[in-house]
Wavefront OBJ file of the C-alpha trace (Angstrom):
o trace
v 17.026 27.276 -13.503
v 18.485 24.516 -11.379
v 21.395 22.215 -12.016
v 19.426 19.466 -13.760
v 17.522 21.961 -15.897
v 20.824 23.565 -16.942
v 22.185 20.152 -17.962
v 19.011 19.311 -19.862
v 19.328 22.542 -21.844
v 22.643 21.180 -23.163
v 22.021 17.423 -23.506
v 18.288 17.308 -24.197
v 16.630 14.004 -23.277
v 19.820 11.885 -23.406
v 20.613 9.806 -20.332
v 22.271 11.506 -17.373
v 23.758 10.011 -14.229
v 22.145 11.808 -11.281
v 22.861 11.374 -7.581
v 19.945 11.256 -5.217
v 19.342 10.494 -1.561
v 16.498 8.747 0.248
v 16.058 8.638 4.009
v 14.292 5.853 5.883
v 12.808 7.558 8.951
v 11.667 5.272 11.762
v 9.485 6.165 14.725
v 10.072 4.660 18.207
v 7.812 1.709 17.242
v 10.086 0.800 14.316
v 7.547 1.956 11.719
v 8.795 3.545 8.485
v 7.629 6.995 7.401
v 6.183 6.962 3.887
v 4.884 9.828 1.804
v 2.144 9.657 -0.791
v 3.429 11.495 -3.845
v 1.196 13.587 -6.088
v 1.249 10.607 -8.488
v -0.646 8.627 -5.838
v 2.229 6.213 -5.159
v 3.909 5.862 -1.814
v 7.642 6.564 -1.478
v 10.191 7.697 1.100
v 11.494 11.237 1.489
v 14.377 12.082 -0.806
v 15.545 13.818 -3.922
v 18.462 14.924 -6.066
v 21.679 16.550 -4.881
v 22.292 20.193 -5.632
v 25.729 21.538 -6.526
v 27.945 21.878 -3.470
v 25.827 19.681 -1.189
v 27.006 16.607 0.631
v 24.714 13.590 0.488
v 23.904 14.124 4.175
v 22.899 17.728 3.485
v 20.737 16.574 0.585
v 18.976 14.031 2.798
v 18.307 16.532 5.563
v 17.101 19.205 3.113
v 14.756 16.842 1.297
v 13.332 15.446 4.547
v 12.646 18.954 5.839
v 11.099 20.121 2.551
v 8.870 17.068 2.112
v 7.921 16.190 5.696
v 8.559 19.228 7.902
v 10.897 17.145 10.102
v 14.494 17.884 11.054
v 16.631 14.780 11.386
v 19.903 14.402 13.246
v 22.208 11.431 12.930
v 21.711 9.369 9.784
v 23.281 5.981 9.124
v 24.457 5.085 5.623
v 22.751 1.785 4.798
v 23.471 1.373 1.102
v 23.712 2.610 -2.447
v 21.382 1.672 -5.286
v 22.808 1.938 -8.793
v 22.993 0.108 -12.073
v 20.774 -0.819 -14.984
v 17.717 -1.352 -12.765
v 17.937 2.324 -11.700
v 17.277 3.570 -15.250
v 14.277 5.900 -15.492
v 12.558 7.418 -18.503
v 10.319 10.275 -17.471
v 7.021 11.188 -19.133
v 8.694 14.193 -20.787
v 11.261 11.886 -22.452
v 14.174 12.687 -20.128
v 16.314 9.629 -19.342
v 18.484 9.076 -16.300
v 20.432 6.523 -14.338
v 19.990 7.199 -10.638
v 22.707 6.601 -8.096
v 20.729 6.645 -4.869
v 22.399 6.969 -1.482
v 20.241 5.326 1.201
v 20.275 6.534 4.816
v 18.193 5.558 7.822
v 17.462 7.445 11.010
v 15.532 7.232 14.261
v 16.802 10.690 15.230
v 14.086 13.313 14.745
v 15.428 16.504 16.323
v 12.675 18.993 15.476
v 9.977 20.179 13.154
v 6.364 19.187 12.706
v 5.234 16.274 10.559
v 3.363 17.834 7.648
v 3.135 17.013 3.945
v 4.400 19.868 1.768
v 1.441 19.600 -0.627
v 3.797 19.833 -3.608
v 5.776 16.590 -3.644
v 3.994 14.782 -0.825
v 0.275 14.931 -0.155
v 0.098 12.519 2.790
v 2.538 11.196 5.384
v 2.084 8.019 7.376
v 4.160 5.550 9.374
v 3.912 1.890 8.326
v 5.128 -1.315 9.960
v 7.662 -2.968 7.634
v 5.466 -6.066 7.306
v 2.452 -3.960 6.209
v 3.885 -1.748 3.464
v 1.195 -0.450 1.075
v 0.589 -2.219 -2.239
v 1.019 1.012 -4.197
v 4.530 1.609 -2.867
v 6.949 2.574 -5.632
v 8.546 -0.788 -6.613
v 12.085 0.635 -6.735
v 11.629 2.045 -3.244
v 10.220 -1.260 -1.977
v 13.273 -3.069 -3.367
v 15.569 -0.592 -1.591
v 13.700 -1.077 1.677
v 13.844 -4.864 1.498
v 17.498 -4.834 0.408
v 18.771 -2.381 3.009
v 16.702 -3.026 6.116
v 17.319 -6.198 8.059
l 1 2 3 4 5 6 7 8 9 10 11 12 13 14 15 16 17 18 19 20 21 22 23 24 25 26 27 28 29 30 31 32 33 34 35 36 37 38 39 40 41 42 43 44 45 46 47 48 49 50 51 52 53 54 55 56 57 58 59 60 61 62 63 64 65 66 67 68 69 70 71 72 73 74 75 76 77 78 79 80 81 82 83 84 85 86 87 88 89 90 91 92 93 94 95 96 97 98 99 100 101 102 103 104 105 106 107 108 109 110 111 112 113 114 115 116 117 118 119 120 121 122 123 124 125 126 127 128 129 130 131 132 133 134 135 136 137 138 139 140 141 142 143 144 145 146 147
């Protein structure tokens, strides 16, 4: 079992505060990499921290797992937290996400490929043409943290 599963075994469905990371990856044309999740919604690469990881390590790990890309330098662009980050999952689990937001133009290796587990499609989008079915919390983060 992982860290979150271990916590859930103790606290059940009660709210937890969990730290996550998302990474805005831009190509040389300034387009943002989005991933279509298995739910059908678009999002950006990211996920929850594991014990002992830094937020930078979490971002790099999640990007590699979900997109096949290795990223270098990442710039901290913001933190999303608060009441509007509350999530109740289909299984009844509740959480308040504290999401660390990074951006990068620095792809240092790998091959762009959806993992087929969390992401089923990857595509770069111009910021003015983001898809309608983009996760609303992610869209808010993008608009808030990208000038």
